[in-house]
PATORDREN-175328 format. One line per field, with one value per atom (N, C-alpha, C, CB): x, y, z; residue in one letter. Coordinates in steps of 0.05 Angstrom, whole numbers, plus 5000, padded with zeros to 4 digits. Glycine has a CB too. Layout:
# residues N
xx c(X:...)
yy c(Y:...)
zz c(Z:...)
aa c(a:...)
END
This chain:
# residues 146
xx c(6792:6805:6787:6834:6782:6766:6777:6736:6772:6780:6757:6804:6755:6733:6746:6712:6742:6754:6734:6766:6741:6723:6741:6708:6737:6754:6783:6751:6800:6828:6837:6845:6819:6826:6816:6816:6831:6822:6821:6842:6801:6799:6803:6772:6823:6828:6824:6856:6812:6807:6810:6779:6823:6824:6803:6853:6780:6758:6743:6740:6733:6718:6690:6715:6680:6653:6653:6635:6658:6658:6630:6670:6609:6582:6576:6562:6591:6586:6595:6598:6609:6618:6594:6640:6593:6570:6580:6551:6566:6572:6553:6569:6563:6547:6550:6555:6528:6530:6535:6503:6554:6559:6560:6586:6561:6562:6587:6559:6610:6635:6639:6658:6625:6629:6617:6658:6630:6621:6640:6619:6629:6645:6644:6635:6667:6669:6676:6689:6659:6664:6666:6643:6687:6689:6702:6705:6706:6718:6747:6717:6761:6790:6797:6806:6781:6788:6764:6811:6766:6746:6759:6724:6751:6762:6740:6786:6744:6725:6736:6720:6719:6726:6710:6722:6723:6708:6705:6722:6682:6676:6673:6651:6680:6678:6649:6693:6643:6616:6611:6611:6633:6631:6625:6658:6604:6595:6598:6566:6594:6595:6623:6578:6630:6656:6665:6658:6647:6654:6662:6630:6648:6656:6683:6634:6687:6713:6736:6713:6732:6752:6758:6743:6737:6740:6756:6713:6749:6763:6792:6749:6797:6824:6841:6824:6830:6845:6851:6830:6834:6837:6857:6810:6855:6870:6897:6854:6899:6925:6945:6921:6970:6990:7013:7000:7027:7050:7074:7043:7097:7122:7130:7144:7131:7138:7166:7118:7180:7207:7227:7217:7220:7238:7254:7255:7248:7262:7243:7277:7254:7238:7223:7256:7199:7183:7196:7154:7210:7224:7249:7231:7260:7284:7278:7296:7253:7245:7252:7215:7250:7256:7285:7252:7304:7332:7336:7350:7323:7328:7318:7314:7296:7286:7306:7258:7315:7335:7361:7342:7370:7395:7391:7403:7368:7363:7363:7337:7350:7350:7379:7332:7393:7421:7438:7433:7435:7451:7445:7446:7420:7414:7423:7383:7422:7432:7462:7423:7475:7505:7513:7516:7499:7506:7502:7488:7481:7476:7499:7449:7507:7529:7555:7532:7560:7585:7587:7587:7565:7565:7570:7538:7558:7562:7591:7543:7602:7630:7649:7637:7643:7661:7660:7652:7637:7634:7650:7605:7647:7661:7691:7650:7700:7728:7742:7733:7727:7740:7746:7721:7734:7738:7766:7718:7778:7805:7806:7821:7828:7833:7816:7862:7826:7811:7791:7831:7767:7745:7732:7724:7727:7712:7682:7718:7668:7639:7625:7626:7634:7621:7625:7631:7650:7656:7639:7686:7636:7620:7591:7622:7580:7552:7548:7542:7568:7566:7566:7589:7584:7586:7560:7610:7549:7524:7501:7517:7500:7479:7482:7479:7508:7513:7506:7543:7512:7506:7475:7517:7461:7431:7420:7419:7431:7422:7427:7436:7452:7458:7440:7487:7434:7416:7388:7415:7378:7351:7351:7342:7372:7373:7375:7397:7391:7394:7368:7416:7353:7328:7307:7318:7308:7289:7295:7290:7321:7329:7332:7355:7328:7333:7314:7332:7320:7304:7276:7317:7256:7228:7215:7212:7200:7186:7163:7176:7159:7136:7120:7146:7093:7077:7077:7048:7072:7069:7044:7068:7043:7021:6997:7030:6973:6950:6950:6923:6942:6942:6927:6932:6904:6888:6904:6863:6919:6935:6957:6947:6970:6991:6981:7004:6958:6946:6937:6922:6926:6917:6942:6903:6964:6988:6999:7009:6998:7007:6990:7006:6963:6945:6950:6916:6956:6960:6986:6961:7006:7032:7028:7054:7011:7006:6992:6990:6974:6959:6971:6931)
yy c(0875:0878:0896:0891:0887:0903:0899:0896:0918:0916:0924:0934:0910:0916:0920:0893:0944:0950:0947:0978:0931:0928:0931:0901:0952:0955:0959:0932:0943:0946:0925:0944:0909:0888:0895:0861:0887:0891:0865:0911:0861:0837:0846:0823:0835:0842:0816:0853:0819:0796:0804:0785:0787:0791:0772:0785:0782:0766:0782:0756:0768:0783:0791:0765:0779:0785:0794:0761:0820:0828:0828:0856:0827:0827:0800:0834:0779:0753:0749:0732:0769:0767:0770:0788:0754:0756:0757:0732:0771:0773:0755:0803:0739:0721:0728:0692:0734:0740:0714:0754:0714:0692:0702:0677:0684:0692:0707:0667:0700:0712:0739:0694:0743:0768:0765:0775:0776:0775:0757:0803:0737:0719:0730:0690:0736:0746:0723:0769:0718:0696:0707:0674:0700:0708:0685:0735:0689:0668:0661:0675:0680:0675:0670:0698:0681:0676:0680:0695:0670:0676:0680:0654:0699:0703:0714:0723:0709:0719:0745:0698:0765:0790:0793:0814:0795:0798:0828:0784:0836:0863:0867:0873:0891:0897:0898:0923:0889:0891:0918:0868:0933:0959:0979:0966:0994:1013:1042:1008:1049:1077:1086:1081:1111:1122:1123:1149:1129:1131:1103:1142:1082:1055:1047:1035:1054:1048:1062:1057:1087:1103:1090:1132:1082:1070:1044:1065:1027:1002:1007:0985:1028:1034:1042:1056:1059:1067:1044:1089:1024:1001:0981:0988:0976:0954:0963:0943:0987:0996:1000:1022:0995:0997:1014:0969:1027:1043:1035:1073:1036:1029:1054:1021:1051:1073:1070:1076:1050:1045:1067:1018:1081:1102:1094:1112:1072:1064:1061:1037:1058:1053:1027:1053:1026:1001:0978:1006:0983:0961:0952:0970:0968:0961:0939:0985:0936:0916:0888:0918:0884:0857:0849:0856:0868:0862:0863:0881:0882:0886:0862:0910:0850:0827:0804:0818:0799:0777:0783:0773:0808:0815:0812:0843:0820:0818:0789:0831:0772:0743:0732:0727:0740:0730:0739:0740:0764:0774:0758:0804:0753:0739:0710:0739:0697:0669:0669:0657:0688:0689:0694:0712:0711:0715:0690:0738:0675:0650:0630:0638:0627:0609:0618:0606:0644:0655:0650:0685:0654:0650:0621:0659:0603:0574:0566:0557:0576:0569:0581:0579:0605:0616:0599:0645:0589:0571:0545:0566:0534:0509:0513:0496:0536:0542:0543:0568:0549:0550:0522:0565:0502:0475:0464:0456:0468:0459:0431:0460:0416:0390:0368:0383:0355:0333:0344:0313:0333:0345:0323:0358:0329:0310:0313:0315:0293:0293:0316:0266:0323:0344:0371:0345:0375:0400:0402:0402:0380:0380:0386:0353:0374:0379:0408:0359:0419:0447:0466:0454:0460:0476:0474:0467:0450:0446:0462:0416:0461:0476:0506:0469:0515:0544:0553:0550:0536:0542:0544:0521:0526:0527:0552:0502:0560:0584:0609:0588:0610:0633:0633:0631:0610:0608:0618:0579:0610:0619:0649:0605:0660:0689:0704:0696:0694:0707:0706:0694:0684:0683:0702:0654:0708:0727:0755:0726:0761:0788:0789:0796:0766:0764:0782:0735:0783:0799:0787:0799:0804:0796:0815:0795:0803:0821:0834:0804:0859:0874:0884:0898:0881:0890:0920:0879:0929:0958:0968:0964:0994:1006:1012:1032:1008:1015:1045:1008:1051:1079:1098:1080:1089:1106:1115:1091:1097:1104:1124:1080:1120:1138:1166:1127:1168:1194:1208:1192:1192:1203:1214:1182:1200:1209:1234:1186:1236:1260:1284:1256:1280:1302:1311:1293:1292:1300:1315:1274:1309:1324:1352:1309:1356:1383:1402:1381:1391:1408:1410:1398)
zz c(2515:2541:2558:2539:2583:2601:2629:2599:2647:2675:2692:2681:2715:2733:2760:2734:2772:2798:2821:2798:2841:2864:2888:2864:2904:2928:2919:2947:2931:2924:2904:2950:2894:2875:2847:2884:2827:2799:2785:2785:2769:2753:2724:2757:2711:2683:2667:2679:2643:2627:2597:2633:2582:2553:2541:2542:2538:2527:2507:2550:2487:2466:2476:2442:2498:2506:2536:2502:2541:2568:2581:2570:2565:2575:2588:2554:2582:2592:2621:2574:2631:2659:2677:2665:2698:2716:2745:2713:2762:2790:2805:2800:2823:2839:2868:2834:2882:2910:2925:2920:2943:2961:2989:2954:3008:3036:3043:3055:3031:3037:3022:3030:3000:2985:2958:2984:2938:2911:2895:2897:2881:2865:2837:2867:2826:2799:2781:2796:2761:2743:2714:2745:2701:2673:2658:2670:2633:2616:2624:2588:2636:2641:2670:2631:2690:2718:2735:2726:2759:2779:2806:2780:2822:2848:2867:2847:2892:2912:2924:2934:2926:2937:2963:2917:2986:3010:3016:3034:3026:3032:3062:3017:3071:3099:3108:3106:3133:3143:3157:3162:3162:3175:3154:3190:3158:3137:3146:3130:3171:3179:3183:3205:3175:3179:3208:3166:3226:3254:3265:3271:3257:3266:3254:3257:3228:3216:3231:3186:3238:3253:3280:3256:3294:3320:3318:3333:3299:3295:3286:3274:3270:3262:3286:3241:3303:3327:3345:3342:3345:3363:3351:3368:3325:3312:3302:3289:3291:3279:3302:3263:3296:3317:3307:3325:3326:3320:3338:3325:3326:3340:3357:3321:3383:3401:3412:3423:3403:3414:3405:3405:3383:3374:3350:3396:3338:3314:3291:3320:3268:3244:3247:3219:3237:3241:3227:3230:3205:3191:3205:3162:3223:3237:3258:3251:3265:3285:3275:3291:3249:3238:3245:3208:3243:3249:3279:3235:3293:3321:3338:3330:3330:3345:3343:3334:3319:3315:3331:3286:3330:3344:3374:3336:3384:3413:3422:3420:3407:3414:3413:3395:3392:3389:3413:3363:3421:3444:3469:3449:3475:3499:3498:3504:3475:3472:3475:3445:3463:3465:3494:3448:3509:3537:3553:3549:3547:3562:3557:3553:3532:3526:3538:3495:3537:3548:3579:3543:3593:3622:3629:3634:3614:3619:3613:3602:3592:3585:3605:3557:3617:3637:3663:3644:3670:3693:3689:3700:3665:3659:3657:3634:3649:3646:3673:3631:3694:3721:3732:3740:3721:3731:3727:3718:3704:3700:3688:3726:3693:3680:3693:3682:3714:3726:3746:3741:3744:3760:3776:3741:3801:3818:3812:3848:3821:3816:3830:3823:3854:3869:3856:3898:3845:3831:3806:3824:3792:3767:3774:3753:3795:3801:3811:3823:3826:3834:3810:3853:3791:3767:3750:3749:3749:3735:3748:3734:3774:3788:3785:3818:3786:3782:3754:3788:3734:3706:3703:3688:3715:3713:3726:3726:3749:3762:3745:3790:3733:3715:3691:3707:3680:3656:3663:3646:3686:3694:3698:3719:3711:3715:3689:3733:3670:3645:3629:3628:3630:3615:3626:3616:3651:3663:3653:3693:3649:3639:3609:3652:3595:3566:3550:3557:3525:3506:3504:3478:3504:3500:3480:3527:3462:3443:3457:3418:3451:3461:3438:3480:3440:3418:3415:3421:3390:3385:3399:3355:3403:3418:3399:3432:3407:3390:3383:3404:3359:3350:3367:3321:3378:3396:3420:3404:3432:3456:3448:3469:3425:3416:3412:3390:3399:3393:3420:3374:3438:3464:3479:3481:3478:3492:3479:3491:3452:3439:3446:3408:3448:3455:3484:3451:3501:3529:3533:3547:3516:3517:3507:3501:3487:3476:3496:3451:3511:3529:3557:3532)
aa c(m:m:m:m:f:f:f:f:s:s:s:s:l:l:l:l:g:g:g:g:i:i:i:i:g:g:g:g:s:s:s:s:r:r:r:r:w:w:w:w:l:l:l:l:s:s:s:s:c:c:c:c:r:r:r:r:g:g:g:g:p:p:p:p:f:f:f:f:p:p:p:p:n:n:n:n:e:e:e:e:q:q:q:q:k:k:k:k:n:n:n:n:t:t:t:t:q:q:q:q:t:t:t:t:r:r:r:r:a:a:a:a:g:g:g:g:i:i:i:i:m:m:m:m:l:l:l:l:e:e:e:e:s:s:s:s:g:g:g:g:c:c:c:c:s:s:s:s:s:s:s:s:e:e:e:e:t:t:t:t:v:v:v:v:t:t:t:t:m:m:m:m:s:s:s:s:t:t:t:t:v:v:v:v:k:k:k:k:s:s:s:s:p:p:p:p:a:a:a:a:e:e:e:e:k:k:k:k:k:k:k:k:r:r:r:r:l:l:l:l:s:s:s:s:l:l:l:l:k:k:k:k:r:r:r:r:d:d:d:d:r:r:r:r:r:r:r:r:n:n:n:n:r:r:r:r:y:y:y:y:g:g:g:g:e:e:e:e:n:n:n:n:s:s:s:s:k:k:k:k:a:a:a:a:s:s:s:s:r:r:r:r:k:k:k:k:g:g:g:g:i:i:i:i:r:r:r:r:a:a:a:a:g:g:g:g:k:k:k:k:q:q:q:q:r:r:r:r:s:s:s:s:h:h:h:h:m:m:m:m:k:k:k:k:e:e:e:e:r:r:r:r:r:r:r:r:d:d:d:d:v:v:v:v:s:s:s:s:e:e:e:e:i:i:i:i:l:l:l:l:a:a:a:a:t:t:t:t:l:l:l:l:g:g:g:g:g:g:g:g:s:s:s:s:v:v:v:v:t:t:t:t:e:e:e:e:t:t:t:t:d:d:d:d:a:a:a:a:s:s:s:s:e:e:e:e:a:a:a:a:d:d:d:d:a:a:a:a:l:l:l:l:a:a:a:a:k:k:k:k:v:v:v:v:h:h:h:h:t:t:t:t:i:i:i:i:q:q:q:q:n:n:n:n:r:r:r:r:r:r:r:r:k:k:k:k:a:a:a:a:f:f:f:f:k:k:k:k:k:k:k:k:r:r:r:r:p:p:p:p:d:d:d:d:t:t:t:t:p:p:p:p:l:l:l:l:g:g:g:g:e:e:e:e:v:v:v:v:l:l:l:l:a:a:a:a:r:r:r:r:k:k:k:k:l:l:l:l:s:s:s:s:k:k:k:k:k:k:k:k:s:s:s:s)
END
């Protein structure tokens, strides 16, 4: 039994001959080949710590809405549901005002009014907003301190 650690991945193999494992350089990374498995491990092209930090501040994101980052999964669904429910409720209220027998002009007016309400609701409806880049969050924190 032997294990080989590369980056965040580990290759474990139950083989009698660990010396027979070979590394093959490929364009995408290092290809590990052994008697029991083979996998490709890609490596980062960024080598300097300053460049890694700059990319991290640019790519990493933070939730500034004031809730737990995991709560967004439920909050996004709930926000969409609320806006869809409001849309259906408004249309049903408009149609409820019509009553029993309806003339064609009343029906077309109700239809036009329902479409107007739907368009207005969609403009105000829930929209997902992306999290803020970490660099902006840290800059804002620093500006508040000084």
